Structure formats: structure tokens, C-alpha cells
C-alpha positions in Angstrom: 89.3 32.6 16.8 87.8 30.1 14.4 85.9 31.1 11.3 82.1 31.0 11.5 80.8 28.9 8.6 84.0 27.0 8.2 83.6 25.4 11.6 80.4 23.9 12.8 79.6 23.1 16.4 77.9 19.9 17.6 77.7 17.7 20.6 77.5 13.9 21.1 74.4 12.3 22.6 76.8 10.2 24.8 76.4 12.9 27.6 72.7 12.0 27.8 72.8 8.2 27.2 75.9 6.1 27.2 75.6 3.4 24.6 78.1 1.2 26.5 76.6 1.6 29.9 72.8 1.9 29.8 72.8 2.5 33.5 74.1 6.0 32.6 71.1 7.7 31.2 69.4 4.7 29.7 66.0 6.0 30.5 66.5 9.5 29.0 64.5 9.6 25.8 65.9 10.6 22.4 63.5 13.6 22.1 64.8 15.0 25.4 68.4 14.7 24.2 67.8 16.5 20.9 65.6 19.2 22.5 68.4 20.0 25.0 71.0 20.0 22.3 69.1 22.6 20.4 68.3 24.5 23.5 71.9 24.8 24.4 72.8 26.3 21.1 74.4 23.5 18.9 73.7 22.9 15.4 74.5 19.2 15.1 75.1 15.9 16.6 76.7 12.5 16.2 74.4 9.4 16.2 73.6 7.5 19.4 72.0 4.1 19.8 68.5 5.7 20.5 68.5 7.6 17.1 66.2 6.3 14.5 68.1 4.6 11.7 65.5 5.5 9.0 66.9 8.7 7.4 63.5 10.2 6.8 62.4 9.6 10.4 65.7 11.0 11.7 65.5 14.1 9.6 61.9 14.8 10.6 63.1 14.8 14.2 66.2 16.8 13.7 65.2 19.5 11.2 62.6 21.2 13.2 65.2 21.7 15.9 67.8 23.0 13.5 70.1 20.0 14.0 72.0 17.9 11.5 74.2 14.9 11.6 77.9 15.3 11.6 79.0 11.6 11.6 78.7 8.4 13.6 81.0 5.9 15.2 81.9 2.7 13.2 83.7 -0.3 14.8 86.1 -1.9 12.5 87.6 -5.3 13.1 90.3 -5.3 10.6 93.0 -7.0 12.7 90.8 -9.8 14.0 88.2 -10.7 11.3 88.1 -11.1 7.6 88.1 -7.7 5.9 84.8 -8.6 4.0 82.8 -8.6 7.3 84.0 -5.1 8.3 83.4 -3.8 4.6 79.8 -5.2 4.5 78.9 -3.4 7.8 80.7 -0.3 6.7 78.8 0.1 3.5 75.5 0.0 5.4 76.9 2.6 7.9 78.3 4.7 5.0 75.0 4.7 3.1 73.0 5.8 6.3 75.4 8.7 6.9 75.4 9.7 3.3 71.6 9.8 3.3 71.8 12.1 6.4 74.3 14.5 4.6 77.3 13.7 6.6 80.7 14.1 5.0 83.0 12.1 7.3 82.7 8.6 8.9 84.3 8.0 12.4 86.3 4.7 12.2 88.0 3.0 15.2 89.7 -0.4 15.2 88.1 -2.6 17.8 90.1 -5.7 17.3 91.5 -6.7 20.8 89.9 -3.6 22.2 89.4 -3.5 26.0 87.4 -0.1 26.1 84.2 -2.0 26.6 85.4 -4.4 29.4 84.3 -3.2 32.8 86.9 -5.0 34.9 89.9 -4.9 32.7 92.5 -2.3 33.9 93.1 0.2 31.2 96.8 1.1 31.2 98.4 -2.4 32.0 96.2 -4.2 29.5 95.8 -2.0 26.4 96.3 -4.1 23.1 99.6 -3.9 21.3 99.3 -4.9 17.6 101.7 -7.2 15.8 103.4 -6.0 12.8 101.1 -8.2 10.7 98.1 -6.7 12.4 99.3 -3.2 11.7 99.7 -4.3 8.0 96.1 -5.6 7.9 94.9 -2.5 9.6 96.5 -0.1 7.3 95.4 -2.0 4.1 91.9 -2.3 5.4 91.6 1.3 6.2 92.8 2.3 2.8 90.1 0.0 1.4 87.4 1.5 3.5 88.7 5.0 2.5 88.1 4.0 -1.2 84.5 2.9 -0.2 83.8 6.1 1.5 85.2 8.0 -1.6 82.5 6.3 -3.7 79.9 8.5 -2.0 82.2 11.6 -1.8 82.9 10.9 1.9 86.1 10.5 4.0 86.9 8.2 6.8 88.4 9.9 10.0 90.4 7.6 12.3 89.5 7.9 16.0 92.5 7.2 18.2 91.0 5.8 21.5 91.8 4.7 24.9 91.9 0.9 25.4 92.6 0.2 21.7 95.6 -0.6 19.6 95.8 3.0 18.3 95.9 4.9 21.7 99.2 6.7 22.1 100.7 9.5 20.1 103.2 7.0 18.7 100.5 4.6 17.6 98.6 7.4 16.1 101.6 8.5 14.2 102.3 5.0 12.9 98.8 4.7 11.6 99.0 8.0 9.8 102.4 7.1 8.3 101.3 3.7 7.2 98.0 4.7 5.5 97.3 6.7 2.3 96.7 10.4 3.2 94.2 10.7 0.4 92.2 7.7 1.8 92.4 7.9 5.6 91.9 11.1 7.5 92.2 11.8 11.3 89.8 12.5 14.1 91.5 14.7 16.7 90.1 13.9 20.2 91.7 16.3 22.7 90.7 14.2 25.7 91.8 10.8 24.4 95.3 12.0 23.2 95.9 13.8 26.5 94.7 10.8 28.6 97.1 8.6 26.5 100.1 10.9 27.4 100.0 12.7 24.1 99.6 16.3 23.1 96.9 17.8 20.8 99.2 20.6 19.6 101.8 18.0 18.4 99.1 16.0 16.7 97.9 19.1 14.9 101.5 20.2 14.0 102.4 16.9 12.6 99.1 15.8 10.9 97.0 18.9 10.7 96.5 18.5 7.0 94.8 15.2 7.7 92.5 16.3 10.5 88.9 16.4 9.2 86.9 16.0 12.3 87.5 17.1 16.0 86.1 16.0 19.3 86.5 18.6 22.2 86.7 16.7 25.4 88.4 17.8 28.7 89.8 15.6 31.6 89.6 15.8 35.4 93.2 15.3 36.5 92.4 13.8 40.0 90.4 11.0 38.3 93.2 10.4 35.7 95.5 9.9 38.6 93.0 7.5 40.3 92.7 5.5 37.0 96.5 4.8 37.1 96.9 4.3 40.9 93.9 2.1 41.3 94.2 0.2 38.0 90.6 1.2 36.8 89.1 0.1 33.5 88.1 2.6 30.8 84.4 2.3 31.7 85.2 2.6 35.4 87.1 5.8 34.5 84.1 7.1 32.7 81.9 6.3 35.6 84.3 8.0 38.0 84.0 11.2 35.9 87.4 11.3 34.1 85.9 13.2 31.0 84.1 16.5 31.3 83.3 19.3 28.9 85.8 21.9 27.6 86.5 24.6 30.2 85.7 22.3 33.1 88.9 20.2 33.3 92.7 20.5 33.0 93.1 21.0 29.2 93.8 24.5 28.0 91.8 24.8 24.8 93.0 28.2 23.8 96.2 27.0 22.2 94.3 24.1 20.5 91.8 26.6 19.0 94.7 28.8 17.8 96.4 25.8 16.3 93.3 24.8 14.5 92.9 28.2 13.2 96.4 28.2 12.0 95.9 25.1 9.9 92.6 26.7 8.5 90.6 23.9 9.9 87.2 23.3 8.3 84.5 20.8 9.5 82.8 19.9 12.7 83.9 20.3 16.2 81.9 18.0 18.4 81.7 18.4 22.2 81.9 14.9 23.7 82.0 14.2 27.3 80.5 11.0 28.6 79.6 11.4 32.2 76.9 10.1 34.5 73.9 12.4 33.7 72.8 12.4 37.3 76.2 13.8 38.5 76.6 16.0 35.5 73.2 17.1 34.2 73.6 17.1 30.3 71.8 20.4 29.6 73.8 22.3 32.2 77.1 20.9 31.0 76.1 21.4 27.3 75.4 25.1 28.1 78.7 25.4 30.0 80.6 24.0 27.0 78.8 26.2 24.6 79.5 29.5 26.4 83.2 28.5 26.8 83.6 27.8 23.1 81.7 30.9 22.2 84.1 33.0 24.5 87.4 31.3 23.4 86.8 30.4 19.7 84.2 32.9 18.7 81.8 30.5 17.3 
């Protein structure tokens, strides 16, 4: 069981509208998304492309529904572009999240990423960084961490399919090559499992650096199809590789116990990008909410 108050439960808007594939829920309005988040029993959200970027406007929409902002994705290009370009965009992103009361900033390196390429097979074509790129990435992340600290915030690195930090080994290398005071970790249960890793091992090795969590489940039959048919990441999502906790192959009970053991404090965000017509967002949001209430006590 997780401790109420120490852990807050939110859900990502990508189940309603996919920012990378507007054909998946592009016509679903922002208001429906946040209405259904609140109706399903969540207290927070990450930020989607349809969310207003004026903090006062966004607060006015969220507060009557009892919702707050946990974080938002930031794309870094530290391996492929001058640091200054990433830093300038990061500061704007940081200041917006700070105005919304968020404490962590989700960062993922998108240099050489294939996650947004519809026709590029995922597993044979994932990027592999050179030693020089690893050095640039680690140095750049440390610098972004310092910028986050200026506002009393923390960056949490998102290991992600289709990027240069996808596998268990790559995630470990990133953690070992960055300053633990400046760079924290986002545990995404779906992405690490899809990459052949293990959430329990990640918690055991780097639990003290985990400051944000995504609960995402996997459909095993779609995982197999991704490998056998050489599907891309976006094709995998369209096929339904991800689903909500309790609806796929991942056993979340040991993960919950491991998070409790390290006394995890922070947000857990349910994130399962799916086709909203095949997986109605409110229905699946409620399914995940009940599962987490039963298994985690929150």
C-alpha cells in the first residue's frame, strides 16, 4: 500500500488526444478531457497540446474540477543541437510549469529519436549514441538540472522507446554519468518493460533518484507483433501496445510494494496512449482508477 498524501494520482491527456497523431482523438475538446479526468477520480494531469499555456487561464479551467498540473514533457536536443537552443526552450517550459505549481520537469532526449517516425521500425532502428554524444547529453542534463533548481524544481529523465535512452543499460548509463543532485529519474513501467528491462530492478538500483512515475501497461500480443512485423513506435501505439494498469501483462503489485519500500513521494501518472474509439478514455480511466485503489490503497 502507498501512503495517501505522499503519493498523488494523476492521468495523462494522451489517452484522449494523441499529440503526435491527431487522428487519435484530435477532435476531442480539452474540456471533455479534464471533465472526464475529474469524473474518474484523479487529482492531477500532465499537459497536452490542447491545454492553454496561459497559467491563469489553465488554473481557471482546472481548479473548479479539483485538478492540478503534475508536470509536462520537454524535448531536449542536447546530442544534436547547441546547448543554448535547448536551454532557451527549457527556461520557458520551466517557468510555465513553475507558475502551475509543478515540482518536476519531464525531460527526454530527442536527438536522433525515431519515436515520431511512422514508418521506421522500432527495434532495428533505435538510435545509439556515441561516447561524445553521451558526454554532451550528461553535461547538458546537469546544466538543465541547475536551471530547474533556480526555481526549486527537479528534472526527471524519461527513458523512452525509440530514443537513445531506451534500455535498462542505457538508463543506468545515464544515471551513472549525471549528477544525482541535478538529474532525477522518471520510472515508466511500460517503456522499461517494452524495452526488455524491469521496473523492480530500476527501483532497486536507482530508487533514491525516482521522483516521478508513469503507470503504463502492455498488451503482450501486440508487443510480439511489433517485433515480428517490424512495426514503428507509432504503429505500435495505433495497434494498442499500451493500456492502463490492470489491463495488460505487467503485475503492478510488486512495483507498488517496491515503491512503498523506498518511501516514494510524488506523482503517479496513469499514461496509456490508445485509440480513443477502441479504448474509450473515460472507461479506461475508471478501470485504472479502481485497479490502483484496490492494489495501492490510494
